[in-house]
Legacy VTK file of the C-alpha trace (Angstrom):
# vtk DataFile Version 3.0
C-alpha trace
ASCII
DATASET POLYDATA
POINTS 180 float
48.204 -78.671 4.055
51.280 -80.756 4.398
52.464 -82.345 1.102
51.927 -86.199 0.883
54.822 -88.567 0.707
55.601 -89.725 -3.012
56.759 -93.136 -4.186
58.950 -93.112 -7.589
60.458 -95.540 -9.752
63.286 -93.763 -11.594
65.996 -94.911 -14.104
69.269 -93.752 -12.216
72.178 -95.429 -10.431
71.725 -95.544 -6.853
74.899 -93.397 -6.409
73.639 -90.592 -8.450
70.145 -89.810 -7.136
70.979 -86.767 -4.925
68.771 -88.204 -2.239
69.724 -87.171 1.495
69.738 -91.142 2.171
70.785 -93.897 0.098
69.832 -97.615 1.137
72.411 -100.380 1.024
71.637 -103.751 0.205
73.563 -105.076 2.705
75.030 -108.259 4.027
74.565 -109.482 7.641
78.349 -108.550 8.512
77.977 -105.217 7.125
80.916 -105.828 5.061
81.830 -104.382 1.932
80.363 -106.630 -1.249
79.451 -106.634 -4.664
76.924 -105.206 -6.696
74.824 -102.302 -5.235
76.834 -102.608 -1.828
80.198 -102.445 -3.799
79.170 -99.307 -5.540
77.702 -97.551 -2.428
80.953 -98.284 -0.497
82.969 -97.075 -3.409
80.954 -93.908 -3.781
80.867 -93.239 0.198
84.576 -94.004 0.829
85.128 -97.600 1.325
87.359 -97.320 4.383
85.373 -94.736 6.326
82.091 -96.527 5.588
83.648 -100.058 6.723
84.807 -98.371 9.928
81.245 -96.963 10.591
79.872 -100.452 9.773
82.443 -102.504 11.917
81.478 -100.193 14.906
78.009 -101.472 14.393
78.935 -105.270 13.778
76.022 -107.139 12.483
72.686 -106.749 11.336
70.056 -109.528 11.065
67.837 -110.206 7.853
64.877 -108.120 7.805
66.523 -105.306 9.924
68.367 -102.066 9.133
70.936 -99.710 10.578
72.039 -96.382 10.064
75.619 -94.717 9.281
76.734 -91.369 7.963
76.948 -91.237 4.082
80.384 -89.641 3.873
81.080 -88.613 0.379
77.814 -89.889 -0.924
74.994 -88.686 0.960
73.933 -87.462 4.468
73.121 -91.032 5.699
73.398 -94.816 4.489
70.789 -97.175 5.727
71.963 -100.733 5.531
69.093 -103.037 5.080
69.872 -106.907 5.204
67.480 -108.671 2.714
66.916 -112.281 3.037
68.739 -114.992 1.012
65.755 -116.515 -1.110
65.549 -119.943 -0.104
62.261 -121.138 -1.950
60.020 -118.737 -0.118
59.390 -120.831 2.970
61.546 -119.247 5.442
59.922 -116.054 6.040
61.720 -114.526 3.411
58.776 -112.330 2.472
58.264 -110.953 5.875
62.073 -110.300 6.092
62.039 -108.456 2.827
58.868 -106.325 3.681
60.545 -105.498 7.216
63.798 -104.384 5.402
61.775 -101.542 3.844
59.505 -100.800 6.905
62.772 -100.581 9.191
64.591 -98.358 6.877
61.904 -96.138 6.714
61.422 -96.006 10.586
65.095 -95.159 10.714
64.453 -92.323 8.083
61.593 -90.755 10.066
63.822 -91.011 13.429
66.502 -89.155 11.830
64.372 -86.718 9.859
65.396 -87.839 6.420
63.108 -86.367 3.872
64.352 -88.224 0.634
65.539 -92.085 0.492
66.626 -93.790 -2.437
66.180 -97.581 -2.461
67.488 -100.593 -4.651
65.555 -103.553 -5.293
66.622 -105.249 -2.101
67.489 -109.155 -2.349
66.654 -109.253 -6.114
70.485 -109.520 -7.172
72.796 -112.115 -5.703
70.365 -112.959 -2.815
68.148 -114.380 -5.485
64.729 -113.118 -4.470
62.456 -113.371 -7.529
62.234 -109.852 -8.869
58.194 -109.718 -9.111
57.914 -110.841 -5.795
60.576 -108.549 -4.541
58.587 -105.668 -6.008
55.714 -106.718 -4.412
57.214 -106.713 -0.925
59.074 -103.448 -1.597
56.145 -101.498 -2.942
53.665 -102.758 -0.281
55.838 -101.946 2.412
56.183 -98.528 1.198
52.554 -97.912 0.817
51.729 -99.405 4.030
54.457 -97.223 5.730
53.441 -93.846 4.114
49.643 -94.629 4.945
50.518 -95.323 8.637
52.769 -92.477 8.896
50.786 -89.815 7.105
51.952 -87.228 9.428
55.315 -87.366 7.892
56.226 -86.487 4.585
59.013 -88.181 2.762
60.145 -88.877 -1.044
60.747 -92.469 -1.500
62.537 -93.603 -4.810
63.626 -96.659 -6.279
66.861 -96.271 -8.088
66.901 -98.775 -10.983
68.906 -99.113 -14.125
67.502 -101.913 -15.924
64.363 -100.949 -18.251
62.678 -104.313 -17.759
62.793 -104.112 -13.871
61.382 -100.607 -14.159
58.542 -101.890 -16.254
57.870 -104.635 -13.881
57.902 -102.354 -10.980
55.215 -100.014 -12.557
53.157 -103.160 -13.558
53.310 -104.491 -9.797
52.666 -101.037 -8.671
49.279 -100.674 -10.654
48.092 -104.161 -9.388
49.078 -103.192 -5.656
47.334 -99.903 -6.208
50.437 -98.091 -5.412
50.493 -94.418 -6.852
53.756 -94.047 -8.494
55.228 -90.444 -9.399
56.410 -90.655 -12.967
59.517 -88.269 -12.752
LINES 1 181
180 0 1 2 3 4 5 6 7 8 9 10 11 12 13 14 15 16 17 18 19 20 21 22 23 24 25 26 27 28 29 30 31 32 33 34 35 36 37 38 39 40 41 42 43 44 45 46 47 48 49 50 51 52 53 54 55 56 57 58 59 60 61 62 63 64 65 66 67 68 69 70 71 72 73 74 75 76 77 78 79 80 81 82 83 84 85 86 87 88 89 90 91 92 93 94 95 96 97 98 99 100 101 102 103 104 105 106 107 108 109 110 111 112 113 114 115 116 117 118 119 120 121 122 123 124 125 126 127 128 129 130 131 132 133 134 135 136 137 138 139 140 141 142 143 144 145 146 147 148 149 150 151 152 153 154 155 156 157 158 159 160 161 162 163 164 165 166 167 168 169 170 171 172 173 174 175 176 177 178 179
């Protein structure tokens, strides 16, 4: 019997996970930014990663694109989360789709381990509990709808309070979280 996919929340920096693929919380112009994005660019090799992103050019909120991972990992998926504007502009749907489309790209590229940040919860202003709800529900739904594919999904989080909030939301949603 094939092993089931897993979802884990881990206290680790996004560039130290050892995952085959790291997800970048990208901006729509796919330019090097601050926060998680800046750390990923630095670890991968900013110039080469920017060249790869420039070749793609643009990515809409709620969508994702893939590049090589250069010095960081095998692949980097760039998911563009929504800027939070009160929740009345399809932000929840766009955020959910970031995770779904990232996982679709992972499957298309035979990626078996993927590490996500909590997309849009930093400078894009998405409320943290709501960000967890969309992230965990999307991952749960995706693994259920793709039961034929095994992938280790992890959330790389460095803030203890954010980790605890993730476990709380997972319990509320009935998402089984592997506790490393």
